[in-house]
C-alpha positions in Angstrom: 0.0 0.0 0.0 1.5 3.4 -1.0 -1.3 5.9 -1.5 -5.1 5.5 -1.5 -8.4 7.4 -1.1 -11.2 6.3 1.2 -14.4 7.7 2.7 -13.2 7.1 6.2 -9.8 6.4 7.9 -10.0 4.9 11.4 -7.1 5.2 13.8 -7.1 2.4 16.4 -7.6 -1.2 15.7 -9.1 -2.5 18.9 -12.6 -3.7 19.5 -14.3 -0.4 18.9 -12.2 0.4 15.9 -12.9 -2.9 14.3 -16.6 -2.7 15.1 -17.1 0.7 13.5 -15.0 -0.3 10.5 -17.3 -3.3 10.0 -20.5 -1.3 10.5 -19.4 1.4 8.0 -18.2 -1.1 5.4 -21.5 -2.9 5.6 -23.2 0.5 5.1 -21.4 0.8 1.8 -18.5 3.1 2.8 -14.8 2.6 1.8 -12.9 2.3 5.1 -9.3 2.0 6.0 -8.7 0.6 9.5 -5.2 1.4 10.9 -3.3 -0.1 13.7 -5.2 -3.4 13.6 -3.6 -6.6 14.5 -5.1 -10.1 14.6 -6.7 -11.0 17.9 -4.9 -13.5 20.2 -5.8 -17.2 19.8 -8.0 -18.8 22.4 -6.0 -20.0 25.4 -5.3 -23.7 25.6 -6.8 -23.8 29.1 -9.4 -21.5 30.8 -10.3 -18.1 29.7 -8.6 -14.9 28.6 -7.7 -12.4 31.3 -9.9 -9.6 29.9 -13.6 -10.2 29.8 -16.6 -7.8 29.3 -20.2 -7.7 30.4 -22.0 -7.2 27.1 -25.4 -5.5 27.6 -28.4 -6.1 25.4 -27.9 -3.1 23.1 -24.3 -4.2 22.4 -25.3 -7.8 21.8 -28.0 -6.6 19.4 -25.4 -4.4 17.5 -23.0 -7.4 17.3 -25.8 -9.6 16.1 -26.6 -7.0 13.4 -23.0 -7.1 12.3 -23.2 -10.9 12.1 -20.5 -11.1 14.7 -22.3 -12.4 17.8 -23.3 -15.8 16.3 -19.6 -16.5 15.5 -18.7 -16.4 19.2 -18.3 -19.9 20.7 -21.4 -20.3 22.9 -19.5 -22.5 25.4 -17.3 -19.5 26.2 -20.2 -17.1 26.9 -21.8 -16.9 30.3 -25.3 -15.3 30.8 -25.7 -13.2 33.9 -29.0 -14.3 35.3 -28.9 -12.4 38.6 -26.8 -9.5 40.1 -26.2 -8.8 43.7 -24.8 -5.4 44.8 -23.9 -5.0 48.5 -22.7 -2.2 50.7 -22.9 -1.2 54.4 -24.8 -4.4 55.2 -27.6 -3.7 52.7 -28.1 -5.2 49.2 -29.7 -4.5 45.9 -30.6 -7.5 43.7 -31.7 -7.8 40.1 -32.8 -10.9 38.2 -33.4 -11.5 34.5 -36.6 -13.4 35.4 -38.1 -10.5 37.3 -37.2 -8.2 34.4 -38.7 -10.5 31.9 -35.5 -10.7 29.8 -33.2 -13.5 28.7 -30.2 -12.2 30.7 -29.0 -9.1 32.5 -25.8 -9.3 30.5 -23.4 -11.8 28.8 -19.8 -12.3 29.9 -17.6 -12.7 26.9 -13.8 -12.6 26.4 -12.3 -9.6 24.7 -10.2 -11.8 22.4 -13.2 -13.9 21.3 -15.2 -10.9 20.3 -12.1 -9.5 18.4 -11.5 -12.8 16.6 -15.1 -12.8 15.4 -14.7 -9.2 14.2 -11.5 -10.1 12.4 -13.3 -12.9 10.6 -16.2 -10.7 9.5 -13.9 -8.0 8.3 -12.2 -10.4 5.9 -15.4 -10.7 3.9 -16.1 -7.0 3.7 -14.9 -5.7 0.4 -15.2 -2.1 1.5 -12.9 -2.5 4.5 -9.1 -2.5 4.2 -6.9 -3.4 7.2 -3.5 -1.9 7.9 -1.4 -3.1 10.8 0.6 0.1 10.8 -0.7 2.9 13.0 -1.4 6.4 11.9 1.7 8.5 12.6 0.5 11.9 11.2 -2.7 13.5 10.0 -3.4 16.9 8.6 -6.6 18.3 7.2 -6.6 20.4 4.1 -9.4 21.3 1.7 -12.0 19.2 3.6 -9.9 16.1 3.4 -7.5 14.4 5.8 -4.1 13.5 4.6 -2.8 10.6 6.7 0.6 9.0 6.9 1.1 5.6 8.5 4.1 4.3 10.4 5.1 2.1 7.4 5.2 5.2 5.1 1.9 4.4 3.4 -0.4 7.4 2.7 -4.1 7.8 2.6 -6.7 10.5 2.1 -10.3 10.6 3.5 -13.1 12.9 4.2 -13.6 11.6 7.8 -11.0 10.7 10.4 -12.2 8.6 13.3 -10.3 8.3 16.6 -10.8 4.9 18.2 -7.2 5.1 19.5 -7.8 5.0 23.3 -7.5 7.4 26.2 -4.3 9.0 24.8 -5.8 9.6 21.4 -3.6 11.3 18.8 -6.7 11.9 16.6 -8.1 14.0 19.4 -5.0 16.1 19.5 -4.8 16.4 15.6 -8.5 17.5 15.6 -7.8 20.2 18.2 -10.2 18.7 20.8 -9.4 19.3 24.4 -9.8 16.8 27.2 -10.5 16.8 30.9 -9.0 14.1 33.1 -9.2 13.3 36.8 -7.1 10.4 38.2 -8.9 8.4 40.8 -5.8 7.2 42.7 -7.0 3.7 42.1 -5.9 0.7 40.1 -8.2 -1.7 38.3 -7.1 -5.3 38.7 -8.5 -8.4 36.9 -7.8 -12.0 37.6 -9.6 -15.3 36.8 -10.3 -17.5 39.8 -11.3 -21.1 40.5 -14.2 -21.6 43.0 -15.2 -24.5 45.1 -18.9 -24.1 44.2 -20.9 -22.9 41.2 -21.8 -19.2 40.9 -25.3 -19.9 39.6 -25.0 -17.3 36.9 -24.8 -14.5 39.6 -22.6 -11.4 39.3 -21.5 -10.2 42.7 -20.4 -6.7 43.6 -19.5 -5.0 46.9 -18.4 -1.5 47.9 -15.8 -2.1 50.6 -13.2 -0.1 52.5 -10.6 -1.6 50.1 -12.4 -0.5 47.0 -15.2 -1.8 44.7 -15.0 -5.6 44.1 -16.9 -7.5 41.5 -17.0 -11.2 40.6 -18.3 -12.0 37.1 -19.5 -15.5 36.4 -17.6 -17.5 33.8 -18.5 -20.8 32.2 -17.1 -23.9 34.0 -13.9 -25.2 32.5 -13.2 -28.9 32.5 -15.6 -29.2 35.5 -13.9 -26.3 37.4 -16.1 -23.4 38.5 -14.6 -20.0 37.6 -15.2 -16.3 38.0 -13.5 -13.2 36.8 -12.4 -10.8 39.6 -12.5 -7.0 38.8 -11.2 -5.1 41.8 -10.9 -1.2 41.8 -8.4 -0.8 44.7 -6.5 2.1 46.1 -3.3 2.4 44.2 -1.0 1.5 47.2 -3.0 -1.6 48.0 -3.1 -2.7 44.3 0.7 -2.3 44.1 1.2 -4.5 47.1 -1.2 -7.2 45.8 0.4 -7.1 42.3 3.9 -7.5 43.8 2.7 -10.4 46.0 1.1 -12.3 43.1 -2.2 -13.8 42.1 -2.3 -16.4 44.9 -2.0 -13.6 47.5 -4.7 -11.6 45.7 -7.0 -14.6 45.9 -6.3 -15.0 49.6 -7.0 -11.3 50.3 -10.3 -11.7 48.5 -11.4 -14.3 51.0 -11.9 -11.6 53.5 -14.5 -9.9 51.3 -16.5 -13.0 50.2 -19.1 -12.6 52.9 -19.6 -8.9 52.1 -20.1 -9.9 48.4 -22.7 -12.5 49.4 -20.4 -15.1 47.8 -19.1 -17.0 50.8 -20.3 -20.3 49.3 -17.7 -19.9 46.5 -14.8 -20.5 49.0 -12.2 -21.6 48.9 -11.0 -19.8 45.8 -7.7 -19.9 44.0 -6.0 -18.1 41.1 -6.5 -19.5 37.6 -4.3 -16.9 35.9 -2.2 -13.8 36.4 -3.1 -10.3 37.4 -3.9 -7.6 34.9 -3.9 -4.0 36.0 -4.4 -0.4 34.8 -4.8 3.1 36.4 -8.3 4.4 36.8 -9.3 7.8 35.6 -12.4 9.8 34.7 -11.8 11.4 31.4 -14.0 13.2 28.8 -13.2 15.0 25.6 -14.6 18.5 25.3 -16.5 17.3 22.2 -16.9 14.0 20.3 -16.6 15.8 17.0 -14.6 18.4 15.2 -14.2 19.5 11.6 -14.2 16.2 9.7 -13.3 14.1 12.7 -15.1 12.1 15.4 -14.1 10.2 18.5 -15.3 6.8 19.8 -14.8 4.7 22.9 -12.0 5.7 25.3 -10.8 8.4 22.9 -13.9 10.3 23.8 -14.8 9.2 27.3 -13.4 7.0 30.1 -15.5 6.1 33.1 -15.0 4.2 36.3 -15.4 0.4 35.7 -17.7 -0.2 38.6 -20.7 -0.3 36.2 -18.9 -2.4 33.6 -20.1 -0.2 30.8 -16.8 1.0 29.2 -16.9 -1.3 26.2 -20.7 -1.0 25.9 -20.3 2.8 25.5 -17.7 2.4 22.8 -19.8 -0.2 20.8 -22.9 2.0 21.1 -20.7 5.0 19.8 -19.9 2.8 16.8 -23.6 1.9 16.3 -24.7 5.5 16.5 -22.1 6.9 14.2 -22.8 4.2 11.6 -26.5 4.9 11.7 -25.9 8.7 11.3 -23.6 8.2 8.4 -25.8 5.7 6.7 -28.8 8.0 7.1 -27.1 11.2 5.8 -28.5 13.0 2.8 -27.2 12.1 -0.7 -25.5 15.5 -1.0 -23.9 15.4 2.5 -20.3 14.3 2.8 -19.2 11.9 5.5 -17.3 14.7 7.2 -20.2 17.2 7.1 -20.4 19.1 10.3 -24.2 18.8 10.5 -23.9 15.0 10.2 -21.2 14.7 12.9 -23.2 17.0 15.3 -26.1 14.5 15.0 -23.7 11.8 16.2 -22.6 13.9 19.1 -26.2 14.7 20.2 -27.1 11.0 19.9 -24.4 10.0 22.4 -24.6 12.9 24.8 -27.3 11.6 27.2 -26.0 8.1 27.8 -22.3 9.1 28.1 -23.1 12.0 30.5 -25.5 9.9 32.6 -23.1 7.0 33.1 -20.2 9.4 33.8 -22.3 11.1 36.5 -23.6 7.9 38.0 -20.2 6.0 38.1 -18.3 9.0 39.4 -21.0 9.9 41.9 -21.0 6.3 43.3 -17.2 6.2 43.5 -17.2 9.4 45.5 -20.2 8.4 47.7 -18.5 5.1 48.7 -15.0 6.6 49.1 -13.1 5.8 52.3 -13.6 9.3 53.7 -17.4 9.0 53.3 -17.9 6.2 55.9 -20.0 8.6 58.0 -22.7 8.3 55.4 -23.0 4.5 55.8 -26.4 4.5 57.6 -27.9 6.7 54.9 -26.3 4.7 52.1 -27.6 1.5 53.5 -31.1 2.9 53.8 -31.1 4.1 50.2 -29.8 0.8 48.8 -32.2 -1.3 50.8 -35.1 1.0 49.9 -34.3 0.8 46.2 -34.3 -3.0 46.5 -38.0 -2.8 47.4 -39.0 -0.4 44.6 -39.8 -2.7 41.7 -40.5 0.1 39.1 -37.2 1.8 39.9 -35.3 -1.5 39.6 -37.0 -2.1 36.3 -36.0 1.3 35.0 -32.4 0.9 36.2 -32.1 -2.5 34.6 -33.6 -1.2 31.3 -31.2 1.7 31.3 -28.2 -0.6 32.0 -29.3 -2.8 29.1 -28.7 0.2 26.7 -31.9 -0.4 24.9 -33.6 2.6 26.5 -31.0 4.9 24.7 -29.8 2.8 21.8 -30.3 4.2 18.3 
């Protein structure tokens, strides 16, 4: 590849970048996806370290892309119930009470990416470059892009799906606000003595927000995925001590999680970790450019909605571009503003909720424990409120 012209150039070949590339190609646009590498092969034993809770809106989007049916069903776990605990109170949700198939589906990041890779191979409108975008400059309503391997491309729309440190955001002149939480997210797969029953457990504790996501059994072994948002100092100690020590420390929180029956637990893999921040771009769009996923917004993982937001960005942008007028270019400011408006409500709402909960249950707020417990327990008895919360979490209430 030396020089080419496309409708859209996408910087960032992760899950969100591949999903929007596929959606746009299926809508008839010529797309160049940059910085994309094949997904890792399935592990010989157990599950990949990074898993996601896919909500109903994201599953519907992936089904529409003909990606979801390609995921191996034996590696997907439906979440039938969820239990949230704090200050001795609890809030419970069930798929049965909500009248839905599942509250969410736990799937491996690499498995979703492998299915996207396969689908992209059959899209004539999508071209894949492993080289990342090194430079981009707009001139005359077009973006001139140079890749790391020296190849060049030109397009009317530049998309940034290149993560929280997005270069597209900088090239487009979009500012960003960022607030470190002083916490580290840790993930680790664990073996359990008993089955989880399709329940996702979460607890707000003095040592951070802890969640156990159900995984399918592997060779008769019960497994869960731990997601622990811990104070940075504690996380550093646990990472240094190793996965076995992390599992032992978790034992002290199992009763608070309502998951004491899972004990004893042991590590089934290593620890993955990343710093937690709240971050939002000043705008999702600029002249001939748009941001998706972590390039546009990063929220606390306590709600498990980071990837869902990114996938629904991709869905909304694809719908807006497919529905534009015949005389409107892909980089038309009016078209891109429609995308920004379509995403504003959900992104801002989840940012407000996750950041608010993180602050409400921060260590320095223990004096509020009685009121927090009263509010959580009261919500658990308000069926209409629970139905609304579950509907919003599904993404269907705001999906395009």
